[in-house]
LUMBA-56417 format. One record per residue (C-alpha): residue in one letter; x, y, z. Coordinates in nm, 2 decimals, padded with zeros to 4 digits. Example, Ala and Ser with C-alpha at 12.3 -4.5 7.8 and 13.67 -1.06 7.14 Angstrom:
REC  aa       u       v       w
REC   a   01.23  -00.45   00.78
REC   s   01.37  -00.11   00.71
END
This chain:
REC  aa       u       v       w
REC   m   10.18   11.32   09.54
REC   t   09.88   11.12   09.42
REC   g   09.79   10.94   09.10
REC   k   09.49   10.81   08.90
REC   l   09.41   10.45   08.94
REC   s   09.37   10.36   08.57
REC   a   09.55   10.03   08.58
REC   v   09.93   10.06   08.30
REC   v   11.94   11.93   07.50
REC   c   11.90   12.21   07.24
REC   a   11.63   12.48   07.33
REC   s   11.52   12.70   07.62
REC   m   11.40   12.58   07.95
REC   l   11.03   12.50   07.95
REC   a   10.91   12.56   08.31
REC   c   10.62   12.78   08.42
REC   g   10.27   12.85   08.31
REC   a   09.94   12.69   08.20
REC   g   09.81   12.43   07.96
REC   a   09.87   12.36   07.60
REC   v   09.62   12.22   07.35
REC   e   09.64   11.85   07.28
REC   g   09.91   11.76   07.03
REC   s   10.08   12.10   07.04
REC   a   10.46   12.10   07.02
REC   p   10.58   12.30   07.32
REC   t   10.77   12.61   07.20
REC   q   10.68   12.86   07.47
REC   p   10.76   12.86   07.85
REC   q   10.38   12.86   07.93
REC   t   10.32   12.50   07.83
REC   a   10.43   12.28   08.12
REC   i   10.15   12.10   08.30
REC   a   10.38   12.04   08.60
REC   a   10.42   12.42   08.65
REC   k   10.06   12.44   08.76
REC   y   10.11   12.17   09.03
REC   p   10.41   12.24   09.26
REC   g   10.53   11.90   09.39
REC   d   10.30   11.74   09.14
REC   v   10.02   11.77   09.40
REC   g   09.69   11.75   09.21
REC   i   09.85   11.68   08.87
REC   a   09.65   11.37   08.83
REC   n   09.33   11.58   08.82
REC   d   09.45   11.79   08.52
REC   p   09.23   11.73   08.21
REC   a   09.53   11.65   08.00
REC   v   09.68   11.39   08.24
REC   m   09.58   11.03   08.18
REC   f   09.80   10.86   08.44
REC   h   10.03   10.95   08.74
REC   d   10.23   10.73   08.97
REC   d   10.47   10.86   09.23
REC   f   10.51   10.52   09.39
REC   e   10.45   10.67   09.73
REC   r   10.16   10.49   09.90
REC   a   10.14   10.15   09.73
REC   k   10.35   09.86   09.61
REC   p   10.54   09.98   09.31
REC   g   10.35   09.86   09.00
REC   s   10.01   09.82   09.16
REC   r   09.87   10.12   08.97
REC   w   09.97   09.99   08.63
REC   t   09.76   09.78   08.40
REC   r   10.01   09.49   08.41
REC   v   10.36   09.43   08.55
REC   k   10.60   09.17   08.42
REC   r   10.83   09.01   08.68
REC   s   10.68   09.21   08.97
REC   e   10.90   09.01   09.21
REC   c   11.20   09.21   09.07
REC   v   11.03   09.55   09.15
REC   f   11.08   09.68   09.50
REC   a   11.00   09.99   09.72
REC   e   11.31   10.20   09.77
REC   t   11.28   10.38   10.10
REC   d   11.65   10.48   10.16
REC   p   11.62   10.86   10.20
REC   k   11.95   10.91   10.03
REC   i   11.80   10.76   09.71
REC   a   11.42   10.78   09.71
REC   r   11.23   11.08   09.58
REC   g   10.99   11.13   09.87
REC   r   10.89   10.84   10.09
REC   q   10.97   10.58   09.83
REC   s   11.06   10.51   09.47
REC   a   11.04   10.20   09.25
REC   r   11.37   10.00   09.24
REC   c   11.40   09.75   08.95
REC   v   11.68   09.49   08.98
REC   m   11.77   09.27   08.68
REC   t   11.97   08.95   08.73
REC   p   12.04   08.66   08.48
REC   k   11.71   08.50   08.61
REC   t   11.51   08.79   08.47
REC   r   11.63   08.74   08.12
REC   l   11.29   08.80   07.97
REC   g   11.29   09.14   08.13
REC   i   11.08   09.37   08.36
REC   s   10.80   09.59   08.24
REC   m   10.53   09.81   08.38
REC   v   10.26   09.89   08.12
REC   y   09.97   10.14   08.14
REC   t   09.69   10.08   07.89
REC   i   09.53   10.38   07.73
REC   s   09.16   10.38   07.67
REC   p   09.03   10.53   07.45
REC   r   09.34   10.52   07.22
REC   v   09.51   10.84   07.12
REC   d   09.72   10.99   06.84
REC   v   09.93   11.22   07.06
REC   l   10.11   11.11   07.38
REC   h   10.36   11.25   07.63
REC   m   10.54   11.05   07.90
REC   r   10.76   11.20   08.17
REC   h   10.95   11.00   08.43
REC   y   11.25   11.03   08.65
REC   a   11.53   10.76   08.63
REC   r   11.83   10.68   08.84
REC   y   12.09   10.42   08.73
REC   g   12.30   10.23   08.99
REC   t   12.67   10.18   09.00
REC   d   12.61   09.81   08.89
REC   f   12.43   09.92   08.58
REC   g   12.67   09.86   08.29
REC   y   12.46   09.85   07.98
REC   l   12.11   09.71   07.89
REC   h   12.01   09.51   07.59
REC   h   11.70   09.72   07.56
REC   g   11.48   09.92   07.80
REC   g   11.36   10.26   07.90
REC   s   11.02   10.43   07.85
REC   g   10.82   10.39   07.54
REC   f   10.49   10.34   07.36
REC   s   10.31   10.10   07.12
REC   a   10.04   10.16   06.86
REC   a   09.82   09.89   06.70
REC   p   09.48   09.86   06.52
REC   e   09.17   09.90   06.73
REC   g   09.10   09.59   06.93
REC   e   09.46   09.46   06.91
REC   t   09.73   09.49   07.17
REC   r   10.06   09.38   07.02
REC   p   10.41   09.53   07.02
REC   g   10.55   09.68   06.70
REC   g   10.64   09.36   06.53
REC   q   10.91   09.11   06.59
REC   a   11.28   09.19   06.63
REC   g   11.45   09.22   06.29
REC   i   11.11   09.23   06.10
REC   r   10.95   09.54   05.96
REC   p   10.59   09.56   06.09
REC   t   10.30   09.64   05.86
REC   k   10.02   09.73   06.10
REC   y   10.20   09.85   06.41
REC   f   10.45   10.11   06.53
REC   s   10.64   10.14   06.86
REC   s   10.94   10.30   07.01
REC   t   11.15   10.29   07.33
REC   f   11.36   10.58   07.45
REC   e   11.66   10.40   07.60
REC   p   12.04   10.42   07.68
REC   s   12.29   10.23   07.47
REC   r   12.67   10.19   07.44
REC   h   12.67   10.37   07.11
REC   g   13.00   10.55   07.04
REC   g   13.17   10.40   07.34
REC   a   12.95   10.60   07.58
REC   k   13.00   10.54   07.95
REC   p   12.72   10.35   08.14
REC   p   12.43   10.38   08.13
REC   g   12.49   10.49   07.78
REC   q   12.38   10.75   07.52
REC   f   12.00   10.79   07.49
REC   g   11.81   10.73   07.16
REC   f   11.49   10.60   07.03
REC   y   11.47   10.23   06.92
REC   t   11.18   10.23   06.68
REC   y   10.98   10.00   06.46
REC   w   10.73   10.12   06.19
REC   w   10.61   10.03   05.85
REC   q   10.86   10.24   05.65
REC   m   11.17   10.18   05.85
REC   d   11.50   10.11   05.67
REC   r   11.66   09.77   05.63
REC   g   11.99   09.72   05.81
REC   r   12.32   09.61   05.66
REC   s   12.25   09.25   05.77
REC   g   11.93   09.25   05.56
REC   r   11.71   09.26   05.86
REC   y   11.53   09.55   06.03
REC   w   11.66   09.70   06.35
REC   g   11.52   10.00   06.54
REC   d   11.84   10.20   06.56
REC   s   12.03   10.12   06.24
REC   g   12.09   10.36   05.95
REC   k   11.81   10.61   05.90
REC   n   11.61   10.45   06.18
REC   r   11.85   10.60   06.43
REC   r   11.71   10.90   06.63
REC   r   11.93   11.03   06.91
REC   p   11.93   11.37   07.09
REC   s   12.17   11.64   07.00
REC   p   12.39   11.70   07.18
REC   p   12.42   11.34   07.31
REC   q   12.25   11.28   07.64
REC   n   12.39   11.04   07.90
REC   p   12.23   11.07   08.24
REC   g   12.53   10.91   08.43
REC   l   12.50   10.70   08.74
REC   e   12.36   10.76   09.09
REC   k   12.16   11.08   09.01
REC   w   11.80   11.14   08.92
REC   t   11.73   11.27   08.56
REC   c   11.39   11.40   08.43
REC   i   11.32   11.23   08.09
REC   e   11.02   11.31   07.87
REC   w   10.92   11.22   07.51
REC   r   10.63   11.31   07.28
REC   v   10.49   11.12   06.98
REC   k   10.23   11.24   06.73
REC   a   10.08   11.00   06.48
REC   n   10.07   11.10   06.12
REC   t   09.78   11.15   05.88
REC   p   09.75   10.80   05.74
REC   g   09.99   10.76   05.45
REC   e   10.13   11.12   05.49
REC   p   10.47   11.19   05.63
REC   d   10.36   11.44   05.90
REC   g   10.41   11.24   06.22
REC   e   10.63   11.38   06.49
REC   l   10.87   11.28   06.77
REC   d   11.04   11.49   07.05
REC   c   11.24   11.44   07.36
REC   w   11.35   11.64   07.67
REC   f   11.62   11.60   07.93
REC   n   11.56   11.79   08.26
REC   g   11.32   12.01   08.08
REC   v   11.55   12.10   07.79
REC   h   11.42   12.02   07.44
REC   c   11.71   11.81   07.28
REC   g   11.54   11.61   07.00
REC   r   11.29   11.71   06.73
REC   w   11.19   11.49   06.44
REC   r   10.93   11.57   06.18
REC   d   10.79   11.41   05.86
REC   v   10.76   11.07   06.02
REC   n   10.52   10.83   05.84
REC   w   10.42   10.62   06.14
REC   r   10.11   10.45   06.00
REC   n   09.91   10.37   05.68
REC   a   09.56   10.34   05.84
REC   a   09.36   10.57   06.08
REC   n   09.27   10.28   06.31
REC   i   09.64   10.23   06.41
REC   r   09.65   10.43   06.73
REC   i   09.86   10.45   07.05
REC   y   09.73   10.21   07.31
REC   c   10.00   10.20   07.59
REC   a   10.29   10.37   07.76
REC   r   10.55   10.16   07.95
REC   l   10.87   10.13   08.15
REC   s   11.08   09.83   08.05
REC   l   11.41   09.66   08.10
REC   y   11.54   09.37   07.90
REC   m   11.87   09.17   07.92
REC   e   12.01   08.86   07.76
REC   s   12.26   08.63   07.93
REC   g   12.55   08.77   07.73
REC   d   12.48   09.13   07.84
REC   y   12.59   09.08   08.20
REC   r   12.94   09.20   08.18
REC   g   13.13   09.33   08.48
REC   t   12.84   09.30   08.73
REC   a   12.58   09.03   08.78
REC   t   12.29   09.28   08.83
REC   r   12.14   09.59   08.68
REC   t   11.96   09.83   08.91
REC   v   11.74   10.12   08.80
REC   w   11.51   10.34   09.00
REC   y   11.20   10.51   08.86
REC   d   10.97   10.77   09.00
REC   d   10.72   11.05   08.93
REC   v   10.57   10.91   08.61
REC   v   10.31   11.12   08.42
REC   v   10.13   11.02   08.10
REC   a   09.95   11.31   07.93
REC   r   09.82   11.46   07.61
REC   s   10.05   11.77   07.62
REC   y   10.39   11.88   07.75
REC   i   10.44   11.79   08.12
REC   g   10.78   11.93   08.21
REC   p   11.00   11.87   08.52
REC   k   10.84   11.84   08.87
REC   v   10.83   12.18   09.03
REC   l   10.98   12.23   09.38
REC   v   10.70   12.33   09.62
REC   a   10.90   12.60   09.81
REC   e   11.09   12.76   09.52
REC   r   10.84   12.70   09.24
REC   k   11.10   12.62   08.98
REC   p   11.17   12.30   08.80
REC   e   11.39   12.03   08.95
REC   t   11.71   11.95   08.78
REC   a   11.95   11.65   08.84
REC   a   12.25   11.89   08.81
REC   v   12.20   12.05   09.15
REC   v   12.36   11.84   09.43
REC   y   12.41   11.98   09.78
REC   r   12.71   11.83   09.96
REC   p   12.85   11.91   10.31
REC   m   13.19   12.07   10.35
REC   i   13.41   11.77   10.44
REC   s   13.77   11.68   10.39
REC   e   13.88   11.48   10.08
REC   q   13.97   11.19   10.30
REC   e   13.63   11.19   10.47
REC   q   13.46   11.22   10.14
REC   k   13.65   10.91   09.99
REC   r   13.57   10.71   10.31
REC   g   13.20   10.81   10.27
REC   v   13.19   10.70   09.91
REC   a   13.36   10.37   09.99
REC   e   13.10   10.30   10.27
REC   k   12.82   10.39   10.04
REC   q   12.95   10.16   09.76
REC   a   13.01   09.88   10.00
REC   a   12.66   09.91   10.15
REC   r   12.51   09.90   09.81
REC   l   12.71   09.59   09.71
REC   f   12.61   09.42   10.04
REC   q   12.24   09.50   09.98
REC   m   12.27   09.35   09.63
REC   a   12.44   09.04   09.78
REC   r   12.16   08.99   10.03
REC   q   11.90   09.03   09.76
REC   a   12.08   08.77   09.55
REC   e   12.07   08.53   09.85
REC   r   11.70   08.58   09.88
REC   m   11.66   08.49   09.51
REC   g   11.87   08.18   09.55
REC   q   12.17   08.32   09.36
REC   r   12.43   08.21   09.62
REC   s   12.73   08.21   09.38
REC   v   12.64   08.57   09.28
REC   a   12.61   08.67   09.64
REC   r   12.95   08.53   09.73
REC   r   13.11   08.71   09.44
REC   l   12.96   09.04   09.56
REC   y   13.07   08.97   09.92
REC   a   13.43   08.90   09.79
REC   q   13.42   09.22   09.59
REC   i   13.34   09.42   09.91
REC   v   13.63   09.26   10.10
REC   e   13.87   09.32   09.81
REC   k   13.77   09.67   09.70
REC   h   13.65   09.82   10.03
REC   p   13.85   09.64   10.31
REC   k   13.84   09.93   10.56
REC   t   13.46   09.97   10.56
REC   d   13.21   09.83   10.82
REC   m   13.05   09.62   10.54
REC   a   13.38   09.44   10.48
REC   l   13.36   09.28   10.82
REC   k   13.01   09.16   10.76
REC   a   13.10   09.04   10.41
REC   k   13.39   08.83   10.56
REC   e   13.15   08.67   10.80
REC   k   12.92   08.58   10.51
REC   l   13.22   08.42   10.33
REC   e   13.33   08.21   10.62
END
């Protein structure tokens, strides 16, 4: 699993085969780049691939153009969690209000872009204010996001594919695109929001990846002919095409082109309800010019899915005990991390939670010692 050092459901399964032309909307099973590279080995060398990071051999974020709040991005080496030797673990706390982001800058700029990554949400996740994977486009020579919150941009467009609490969805939430562009609709408040009214674009059927499992997420954007409504947007969950939008008038000038792909997390102080942290793991990121598809297992040569989970045959009582130990261990790890960041009150609340909810676990004894 190697990557380029370039600084930052529904339809049928799209799994095996060889390359698609740039900008082609994948409609056949022979269009997945990942199908040519079992285990993603060598995928960075494919002509259509611009960036690859499996977080295996370096500090997470070191291959990206820039990282915001790098002190909140860690190497996850727990074999029960990590994909391979290690994955990237991002931890949000009230101190990281301005958010975490890893940005890859694209040069030269493009009109068509795919991004695939794997995400796993922790039991502490709750909901985000904003954050997922996304892109930004701007005039040549400029690197700005797609306008300010609540204001319709005139020279930029951007979108983030992210979970939200829409419709009362359970954490981490139902996925959708939060998008700003020059012809977006005004919201009821009189301001412009990326998911209000006709601006709302969500997969059908709804997609909620759930907690504590890896999910393959991919999206595609194609810029329009300037001034013409022929732009496109697509998304896939675990290789299944679950969102297709056409006739999008992204831009009004040919020099407004896509210049970056990113992973991002953003919280405000009022968003921390229930738990004082938000933990997300990322891995196996690929940015390319055509459809990427899920990572292919080396031995079986078929796409990975988050739905297949292998569990040993154990009694219900043993299973519950194991779940409790795992949850307590995760809470203890979060508490230790809060201590290292100077959040002692947060750490004490987490230790108290272990003692209260998991009193029969090994971690409860350690938590009691910390509280004394």
